[in-house]
C-alpha positions in Angstrom: -53.2 -114.9 -48.3 -56.4 -115.3 -50.3 -57.6 -113.7 -53.4 -61.2 -112.6 -52.9 -63.8 -111.1 -55.1 -66.5 -109.0 -53.3 -69.7 -107.7 -54.9 -71.8 -104.9 -53.4 -75.3 -104.2 -54.7 -77.1 -100.9 -55.2 -78.5 -100.6 -51.6 -75.1 -101.4 -50.1 -73.6 -98.4 -52.0 -76.7 -96.2 -52.0 -75.2 -93.2 -50.2 -71.9 -91.6 -49.4 -72.1 -93.0 -45.8 -72.8 -96.5 -47.2 -69.9 -96.3 -49.7 -67.6 -95.3 -46.8 -68.9 -98.3 -44.8 -68.1 -100.6 -47.7 -64.6 -99.0 -47.9 -64.0 -99.8 -44.2 -65.1 -103.4 -44.8 -62.8 -103.8 -47.8 -59.9 -102.1 -46.0 -60.3 -104.5 -43.0 -60.2 -107.5 -45.4 -57.0 -106.2 -47.0 -55.4 -105.7 -43.7 -56.1 -109.3 -42.8 -53.7 -110.2 -45.6 -56.0 -110.7 -48.6 -56.0 -109.4 -52.1 -59.3 -107.9 -53.1 -61.3 -107.2 -56.3 -64.5 -105.3 -55.6 -67.4 -105.3 -58.1 -70.2 -102.8 -57.5 -73.6 -101.8 -58.8 -75.0 -98.4 -59.4 -75.9 -96.4 -56.3 -79.4 -97.1 -55.0 -82.1 -96.4 -57.6 -79.7 -94.8 -60.1 -80.5 -97.3 -62.9 -84.2 -96.8 -62.5 -83.7 -93.0 -62.7 -81.6 -93.4 -65.9 -84.3 -95.6 -67.5 -86.9 -93.0 -66.6 -84.9 -90.2 -68.3 -84.5 -92.3 -71.4 -88.3 -93.0 -71.6 -89.0 -89.3 -71.3 -86.9 -88.8 -74.4 -88.1 -91.8 -76.4 -90.9 -94.4 -75.7 -88.7 -97.0 -77.3 -85.0 -96.1 -76.7 -82.3 -97.5 -78.9 -80.7 -100.4 -77.1 -77.1 -99.4 -78.0 -77.7 -95.9 -76.5 -79.4 -97.5 -73.5 -76.3 -99.5 -72.8 -74.2 -96.3 -73.1 -76.5 -94.5 -70.7 -77.0 -97.3 -68.1 -73.3 -98.1 -67.9 -72.6 -94.7 -66.4 -74.4 -95.6 -63.2 -71.7 -98.0 -62.1 -68.9 -95.6 -63.1 -70.1 -93.2 -60.5 -69.9 -95.9 -57.8 -66.4 -97.2 -58.7 -64.9 -93.7 -58.7 -66.4 -92.8 -55.3 -65.5 -96.1 -53.7 -61.9 -95.9 -55.0 -61.7 -92.3 -53.5 -63.0 -93.6 -50.2 -60.4 -96.4 -50.1 -57.6 -93.9 -50.9 -58.8 -91.7 -48.1 -58.2 -94.6 -45.8 -54.7 -95.0 -47.1 -55.4 -98.0 -49.2 -54.2 -97.9 -52.8 -57.1 -98.5 -55.2 -58.0 -98.1 -58.8 -61.4 -97.9 -60.5 -62.0 -99.8 -63.8 -64.9 -100.0 -66.2 -65.9 -103.3 -67.7 -64.0 -102.4 -70.9 -60.8 -101.5 -68.9 -61.0 -104.8 -67.1 -61.4 -106.6 -70.4 -64.8 -108.2 -70.0 -65.5 -109.2 -73.6 -69.1 -110.1 -74.4 -71.4 -111.0 -77.2 -72.4 -108.1 -79.5 -75.9 -108.2 -78.0 -77.0 -104.9 -76.4 -78.9 -105.0 -73.0 -78.5 -108.8 -72.5 -75.0 -109.7 -73.5 -73.3 -112.9 -72.2 -69.6 -112.9 -71.2 -67.3 -114.6 -73.7 -64.0 -114.2 -71.8 -62.1 -111.9 -69.5 -58.6 -110.5 -70.3 -57.1 -110.6 -66.8 -53.6 -109.2 -67.6 -54.2 -105.7 -66.5 -56.4 -106.8 -63.6 -53.6 -109.1 -62.3 -51.0 -106.5 -62.6 -52.9 -104.0 -60.4 -53.6 -106.8 -57.8 -49.9 -107.7 -57.7 -49.1 -104.0 -57.1 -51.1 -104.2 -53.9 -54.1 -102.2 -55.2 -57.8 -102.9 -54.6 -59.3 -103.0 -58.0 -62.9 -101.6 -58.0 -64.8 -102.9 -61.1 -68.0 -101.6 -62.6 -70.4 -104.5 -62.7 -73.1 -105.2 -65.2 -71.0 -104.1 -68.2 -68.4 -105.2 -70.8 -67.4 -104.5 -74.4 -68.4 -106.5 -77.5 -64.8 -106.8 -78.8 -61.4 -105.2 -78.1 -61.4 -103.8 -81.6 -64.9 -102.3 -81.8 -65.1 -101.2 -78.1 -68.9 -101.2 -78.1 -70.2 -100.9 -74.6 -72.6 -103.7 -73.7 -74.6 -104.5 -70.5 -75.4 -107.9 -69.1 -79.1 -107.4 -68.2 -80.8 -108.1 -64.9 -78.4 -109.4 -62.2 -75.5 -108.3 -64.3 -73.3 -107.3 -61.3 -73.6 -110.7 -59.7 -72.7 -112.3 -63.1 -69.7 -109.9 -63.4 -68.4 -110.8 -60.0 -68.6 -114.5 -60.3 -67.1 -114.5 -63.8 -64.1 -112.4 -62.6 -63.7 -114.9 -59.7 -63.6 -117.8 -62.2 -61.2 -116.0 -64.5 -58.8 -115.1 -61.7 -59.3 -118.5 -60.0 -60.1 -116.6 -56.8 -60.3 -118.5 -53.5 -63.9 -117.4 -53.2 -66.5 -114.8 -54.2 -68.6 -112.9 -51.6 -71.9 -111.4 -52.6 -73.0 -108.6 -50.2 -76.6 -107.8 -50.1 -79.4 -106.4 -47.8 -80.3 -109.8 -46.3 -78.0 -111.9 -44.1 -77.7 -114.7 -46.6 -80.0 -117.1 -48.4 -83.3 -117.6 -46.6 -85.9 -120.3 -46.8 -88.2 -117.8 -48.6 -88.7 -114.1 -49.2 -88.6 -112.3 -45.8 -90.9 -109.7 -47.2 -93.6 -112.4 -47.4 -92.6 -114.5 -44.3 -90.8 -112.5 -41.7 -89.7 -115.6 -39.9 -87.9 -117.0 -42.9 -84.9 -119.0 -41.7 -81.2 -118.4 -42.7 -79.4 -121.4 -44.3 -75.8 -122.1 -43.5 -75.2 -123.7 -46.8 -77.0 -124.8 -50.0 -76.0 -126.9 -53.0 -75.5 -125.0 -56.3 -78.3 -127.1 -57.9 -80.8 -126.1 -55.2 -79.6 -122.5 -55.5 -80.0 -122.5 -59.3 -83.6 -123.7 -58.9 -84.4 -121.1 -56.2 -82.7 -118.3 -58.2 -84.6 -119.2 -61.4 -87.9 -119.3 -59.4 -87.6 -115.6 -58.5 -85.5 -115.7 -55.3 -83.7 -112.4 -55.9 -80.6 -112.8 -53.7 -78.6 -114.3 -56.6 -79.1 -114.2 -60.3 -79.3 -117.7 -62.0 -76.5 -116.7 -64.4 -74.1 -116.0 -61.5 -75.0 -119.4 -60.0 -74.4 -121.1 -63.4 -70.9 -119.8 -63.6 -70.1 -120.7 -60.0 -71.4 -124.3 -60.7 -69.6 -124.7 -64.0 -66.2 -123.4 -62.7 -66.4 -124.5 -59.1 -66.3 -121.0 -57.6 -66.9 -121.1 -53.9 -69.7 -118.6 -53.3 -71.0 -117.0 -50.1 -73.9 -114.5 -49.7 -73.5 -112.1 -46.7 -75.2 -109.0 -45.3 -73.6 -105.6 -46.0 -74.7 -104.5 -42.5 -73.4 -107.2 -40.2 -70.5 -109.6 -39.8 -72.6 -112.8 -39.9 -71.1 -115.7 -41.8 -73.8 -115.8 -44.4 -74.7 -118.8 -46.6 -72.3 -120.8 -48.7 -73.3 -122.1 -52.1 -71.4 -125.4 -52.4 -70.0 -126.7 -55.7 -67.4 -129.3 -56.7 -64.3 -128.6 -58.8 -65.0 -129.2 -62.5 -62.6 -131.0 -64.8 -60.6 -128.3 -66.7 -63.5 -126.3 -68.2 -62.3 -123.7 -70.7 -62.6 -120.0 -69.7 -63.1 -119.2 -73.4 -66.8 -118.7 -74.3 -67.4 -118.5 -70.5 -71.1 -118.0 -70.5 -72.0 -119.7 -73.8 -70.1 -122.9 -73.5 -72.3 -125.9 -74.0 -75.0 -126.0 -71.4 -75.5 -129.8 -71.4 -72.9 -131.8 -69.4 -74.4 -135.3 -69.8 -77.3 -137.4 -71.0 -79.1 -139.8 -68.7 -81.6 -142.5 -69.1 -83.8 -144.7 -66.9 -85.6 -147.7 -68.3 -86.9 -148.7 -64.9 -90.0 -146.5 -65.1 -93.7 -147.0 -65.4 -96.5 -144.4 -65.6 -99.8 -144.2 -63.8 -102.4 -141.6 -65.0 -105.8 -140.6 -63.7 -107.8 -139.1 -66.4 -110.7 -136.6 -65.9 -110.3 -136.0 -62.2 -112.5 -133.0 -60.8 -110.8 -129.6 -61.0 -111.2 -128.6 -57.4 -109.1 -128.0 -54.3 -107.9 -131.2 -52.4 -107.9 -133.7 -55.2 -104.1 -133.9 -55.5 -103.8 -133.9 -51.7 -106.1 -136.9 -51.4 -104.4 -138.9 -54.2 -100.8 -138.3 -53.1 -101.7 -138.5 -49.4 -102.8 -142.1 -50.0 -99.8 -142.8 -52.1 -97.5 -141.5 -49.3 -99.3 -143.6 -46.7 -98.7 -146.7 -48.8 -94.9 -145.7 -49.0 -95.0 -145.5 -52.8 -92.1 -143.3 -54.0 -93.0 -141.2 -57.0 -90.6 -139.7 -59.5 -92.2 -137.2 -62.0 -95.7 -135.7 -61.3 -97.6 -133.7 -63.9 -101.1 -132.2 -63.8 -102.2 -130.8 -67.1 -104.2 -127.7 -67.8 -107.9 -128.2 -67.1 -110.4 -129.1 -69.7 -114.0 -128.2 -68.7 -114.3 -129.1 -65.0 -111.6 -131.8 -65.0 -107.9 -132.4 -65.7 -105.4 -135.2 -65.8 -102.8 -136.2 -63.2 -100.0 -138.6 -64.1 -96.9 -139.8 -62.2 -94.1 -142.2 -62.8 -92.7 -144.9 -60.4 -90.0 -147.5 -60.6 -91.2 -150.8 -62.2 -90.9 -152.9 -59.1 -93.6 -150.9 -57.3 -95.9 -150.4 -60.2 -98.4 -153.0 -58.9 -98.6 -151.2 -55.6 -99.0 -147.8 -57.2 -101.7 -149.1 -59.5 -103.6 -150.6 -56.6 -103.5 -147.3 -54.7 -104.7 -145.3 -57.7 -107.5 -147.8 -58.4 -108.6 -147.8 -54.7 -108.6 -144.0 -54.4 -110.2 -143.3 -57.9 -113.9 -143.6 -56.7 -113.2 -141.1 -53.9 -111.9 -138.6 -56.4 -115.1 -138.6 -58.5 -117.8 -136.0 -58.2 -120.0 -137.1 -55.3 -123.1 -135.3 -56.5 -123.1 -136.9 -60.0 -120.4 -139.5 -60.3 -119.6 -140.5 -63.8 -118.1 -143.8 -64.9 -115.4 -142.1 -67.0 -114.2 -139.9 -64.2 -110.8 -140.6 -62.5 -110.1 -143.4 -65.0 -106.8 -145.2 -64.2 -104.4 -145.7 -67.1 -101.2 -147.7 -66.7 -98.2 -147.8 -69.0 -95.1 -149.8 -68.2 -93.1 -149.9 -71.4 -91.6 -146.4 -70.9 -88.2 -144.8 -70.3 -87.0 -141.5 -69.1 -84.3 -139.7 -71.0 -82.7 -136.5 -69.7 -80.2 -133.9 -70.5 -78.5 -132.3 -67.5 -76.4 -129.1 -67.1 -76.6 -125.6 -65.6 -79.1 -123.0 -66.5 -80.8 -124.8 -69.4 -84.2 -123.2 -69.1 -82.7 -119.7 -69.2 -81.4 -120.6 -72.7 -84.5 -120.9 -75.0 -82.8 -123.1 -77.6 -81.7 -125.9 -75.3 -85.0 -127.6 -74.6 -86.1 -126.9 -78.2 -82.9 -128.6 -79.5 -83.7 -131.7 -77.3 -87.2 -132.0 -78.7 -86.0 -131.5 -82.3 -83.3 -134.1 -81.8 -85.9 -136.6 -80.6 -88.3 -135.7 -83.4 -85.5 -136.3 -86.0 -84.9 -139.7 -84.5 -88.6 -140.5 -84.8 -89.1 -140.6 -81.0 -92.5 -139.4 -79.7 -92.6 -137.5 -76.3 -95.2 -138.7 -73.8 -94.3 -136.5 -70.8 -92.0 -133.5 -70.2 -90.3 -132.3 -67.0 -88.2 -129.2 -66.9 -85.9 -127.5 -64.4 -82.8 -125.3 -64.4 -80.5 -128.3 -64.2 -82.4 -131.0 -66.2 -84.9 -131.5 -68.9 -86.5 -135.0 -69.0 -88.8 -136.7 -71.5 -90.8 -139.9 -71.0 -90.6 -142.0 -74.2 -91.5 -145.5 -75.4 -88.9 -147.9 -73.9 -88.2 -149.4 -77.3 -87.0 -146.0 -78.5 -84.7 -145.3 -75.5 -81.4 -146.3 -77.1 -82.2 -144.4 -80.2 -83.1 -141.3 -78.1 -79.9 -141.5 -76.0 -77.6 -141.9 -79.0 -79.2 -139.0 -80.8 -79.0 -136.7 -77.8 -75.3 -137.6 -77.2 -74.5 -136.7 -80.8 -76.6 -133.5 -80.8 -75.0 -132.1 -77.6 -71.5 -133.5 -78.4 -71.4 -135.7 -75.4 -68.9 -138.5 -75.8 -70.2 -142.0 -75.1 -68.6 -143.1 -71.9 -69.2 -145.7 -69.2 -72.8 -146.9 -69.0 -74.7 -148.0 -65.9 -76.7 -151.2 -65.8 -80.0 -150.9 -67.6 -83.1 -150.8 -65.4 -81.1 -150.1 -62.2 -81.8 -146.4 -62.2 -80.1 -143.6 -64.1 -77.3 -144.3 -66.4 -75.2 -141.8 -68.2 -73.7 -141.2 -71.6 -71.3 -138.9 -69.9 -68.6 -136.5 -70.7 -67.1 -136.1 -67.2 -67.0 -138.9 -64.6 -69.3 -137.0 -62.2 -71.9 -134.2 -62.4 -70.4 -130.8 -61.8 -72.3 -130.3 -58.6 -73.6 -132.9 -56.1 -77.3 -133.3 -56.1 -77.2 -135.2 -52.8 -78.4 -133.1 -49.9 -76.0 -131.6 -47.4 -75.6 -133.4 -44.1 -78.6 -133.1 -41.8 -80.5 -131.4 -44.6 -84.4 -131.4 -44.5 -86.2 -132.6 -47.6 -87.3 -129.0 -48.5 -84.7 -126.2 -48.3 -86.7 -123.3 -49.6 -90.1 -122.1 -51.0 -90.3 -119.6 -53.8 -93.1 -117.6 -55.4 -93.1 -116.3 -59.0 -95.9 -113.8 -59.7 -94.5 -112.8 -63.1 -95.5 -115.8 -65.2 -98.2 -116.3 -67.7 -99.6 -119.6 -68.9 -100.2 -120.5 -72.6 -102.2 -123.5 -73.6 -102.5 -124.9 -77.1 -105.5 -127.2 -77.7 -105.5 -130.2 -79.9 -101.9 -130.4 -80.9 -101.3 -133.5 -83.2 -99.7 -136.3 -81.2 -96.8 -137.2 -83.3 -93.0 -136.7 -83.3 -91.9 -133.1 -84.0 -94.8 -131.1 -82.6 -92.9 -130.1 -79.4 -89.8 -129.4 -81.5 -91.8 -127.1 -83.8 -93.6 -125.3 -81.0 -90.6 -124.7 -78.7 -88.3 -124.1 -81.7 -90.6 -121.2 -82.7 -90.4 -119.8 -79.2 -86.6 -120.1 -79.1 -86.3 -118.2 -82.4 -88.2 -115.3 -80.7 -85.9 -115.6 -77.7 -88.8 -116.6 -75.4 -87.7 -118.8 -72.5 -90.2 -121.4 -71.3 -90.5 -122.7 -67.7 -93.1 -125.4 -66.9 -94.2 -127.6 -69.8 -97.2 -130.0 -69.5 -98.6 -132.4 -72.0 -102.1 -133.7 -71.3 -102.4 -137.4 -70.9 -105.9 -137.4 -72.5 -105.7 -138.1 -76.2 -108.5 -137.4 -78.6 -108.9 -138.5 -82.2 -110.2 -135.7 -84.4 -110.5 -136.3 -88.2 -108.4 -139.5 -87.7 -105.5 -137.6 -86.0 -104.7 -138.3 -82.3 -104.4 -135.0 -80.5 -103.3 -133.7 -77.1 -103.3 -130.3 -75.3 -100.0 -128.8 -74.3 -99.5 -126.0 -71.7 -96.4 -124.1 -70.7 -95.5 -121.0 -68.7 -93.4 -118.0 -69.9 -92.6 -114.6 -68.4 -95.6 -112.3 -68.3 -93.7 -109.8 -70.5 -93.5 -112.5 -73.2 -97.1 -113.7 -72.9 -98.9 -111.5 -75.4 -96.1 -111.7 -78.0 -96.0 -115.5 -77.7 -99.8 -115.8 -78.0 -99.8 -113.6 -81.1 -97.0 -115.4 -82.8 -98.4 -118.9 -82.0 -101.9 -117.9 -83.1 -100.5 -116.8 -86.5 -99.0 -120.3 -87.1 -101.6 -122.4 -85.4 -103.9 -122.8 -88.4 -101.0 -123.4 -90.8 -99.7 -126.2 -88.6 -103.0 -127.8 -87.7 -103.1 -126.7 -84.1 -106.2 -125.7 -82.2 -106.9 -122.6 -80.1 -104.1 -120.7 -78.3 -105.2 -119.6 -74.8 -103.4 -117.1 -72.6 -103.8 -116.7 -68.8 -101.7 -114.0 -67.1 -103.5 -114.2 -63.7 -101.4 -117.1 -62.4 -98.8 -117.6 -59.7 -96.2 -120.4 -59.5 -95.3 -121.6 -56.0 -92.4 -124.1 -55.7 -90.5 -126.1 -53.1 -86.8 -127.0 -53.7 -84.6 -129.5 -51.9 -82.1 -132.2 -52.8 -83.3 -134.1 -49.7 -86.7 -134.8 -51.2 -85.2 -137.6 -53.4 -86.5 -140.9 -52.1 -88.8 -139.3 -49.5 -92.4 -140.3 -50.1 -94.8 -137.8 -48.8 -93.1 -134.5 -49.7 -95.5 -133.8 -52.6 -98.5 -134.9 -50.5 -97.6 -132.4 -47.7 -97.3 -129.6 -50.2 -100.7 -130.4 -51.8 -102.4 -130.8 -48.4 -101.1 -127.4 -47.3 -102.8 -125.8 -50.4 -106.0 -127.9 -49.9 -106.4 -126.7 -46.3 -106.4 -123.1 -47.6 -108.9 -124.1 -50.3 -106.4 -123.2 -53.0 -107.0 -125.0 -56.3 -103.9 -126.4 -58.1 -104.1 -125.6 -61.8 -100.9 -127.3 -63.0 -98.2 -129.5 -61.3 -94.7 -130.2 -62.6 -91.8 -131.8 -60.8 -88.1 -132.6 -61.2 -85.9 -134.6 -58.8 -85.3 -131.6 -56.5 -88.3 -129.3 -57.3 -92.1 -129.4 -57.1 -94.0 -126.5 -58.7 -97.8 -125.7 -58.6 -99.6 -123.1 -60.6 -102.4 -121.5 -58.6 -104.6 -118.4 -59.0 -102.5 -115.2 -58.8 -104.5 -113.7 -56.0 -103.7 -116.7 -53.8 -100.0 -116.9 -54.5 -98.8 -115.2 -51.3 -101.2 -117.3 -49.2 -100.0 -120.4 -50.9 -96.3 -119.7 -50.2 -97.0 -118.9 -46.6 -99.0 -122.1 -46.1 -96.4 -124.3 -47.7 -93.5 -122.6 -45.7 -95.5 -123.3 -42.5 -96.3 -126.9 -43.5 -92.6 -127.8 -43.8 -91.8 -126.0 -40.5 -89.1 -123.8 -42.2 -89.7 -120.7 -40.0 -87.1 -119.7 -37.5 -87.4 -117.7 -34.3 -85.7 -114.6 -35.7 -87.5 -112.0 -37.8 -85.6 -110.5 -40.7 -86.3 -106.9 -41.8 -85.0 -106.0 -45.2 -83.5 -102.5 -45.1 -85.2 -99.9 -47.4 
């Protein structure tokens, strides 16, 4: 007999008929010999209706009262579903987040789960009842009994957290699509269903706007080894499994706020190739990385900074043994990248640096926690380590630093994130770890027979901020991203320009990063206020951008993946404004109006479409 947690979203319980259909599915699962906990969302568009009511009363409703209001939506659903189960002869009991004992931070509208008191929940399960739990909500403490809500995706988070606390056999997320698809079926009807995906890949896709699972739910599944499957509420298809390995005894106390960094890694076997002042037009990145791919040069990090005038910089890292080959390719292709009508001698200048190292912090959901990257940058600054390149993802933040400063950087990061120094790999042989557990919590290796790219995601809700002429010295990134963290603003892509200018005797670089559109204006206003005081240049905001990304653990060690993505965009005459990569993700910023076309072109280029068309129910 298995203990299963099932979660049903708002569309799955959007009417009496749908609630009765869910009750039939749950009843069938119980009759197969299983114990069931069901987590549900509010019916249909109930939450939207409650928000509308609140805004008719007040343009800026009190957050505590909003939690009180919005938590009522799920209470309607749990009562009706319990009644429906009882009508089928199945004992059931409905419970609010408070009654279950979901204890959260005292942070209204965006609380994180601290722990779950499972005694009452376990007692009802042992009595043979189906426990129907209100998702999306909890209480700040048993004493105060303040109702809190978890924010967007809260029911997913509730379900996976309960599964972790109960040590359930697995957690099923029922939704309006048959599982996890290669892209949004609303944009590409032939999006293909995946049988399985690693939790690291899913974390990246979820953070990029794939709405099937919320990143916080995937974080918990990854950290606690909860087997997770996404299925359709309307069919009996097997769905998609999100695979994770069993972690080593992670505490269930401070469930969502336990340390986000699992280990520190470094790689001294790195060199950097940069092309400065390449023309800002479609096809440049495709030509460069197409030639790199043809010469079988395997690239690690790629960054393209925000444009300056009619040009920008592209830099990439390679392993030291192939630096000469990479340099030869870059030097040979540089003349072809220069403006043909008026070629300038300083265009597409090749710059080589081979005394560098990459230091990284790895864990689940770091970008969603504004203070983590800022803490890394502050730690490096305090150690006197200057950052040359930055790469960010949901599971890793990497910085390229001077090789001579690598040891100091790693020791400082291990101390800052309380990672015990453990076994070290051989220097220069790839990644080594100052590691807390013997293995990462989730395999980054691809699943068997896995293509290099698993999915393509589009985020139309980002804005780009650029700060011109930031002093190039230790502490600048720490100061900038520390300020954003203090204002609870999460940053996604971060790009430092490779071009350095000396102004009034001070070397300076531009830095650009993306944030949520809703944070864009506030971030610009806040940073503009401090820019003059800190000696920074102009702060520029662009909200008309789209970020299109490919994700796949199988792209590691596969030259040509980036080139194929860039070529797909070039063929559609889509200009790439920024590029950022991690081991399993490549992201490009493009004009917002070309975002959907960019996604469709990339999805087609990697032949991810299937023969079946998926229609998302209304």
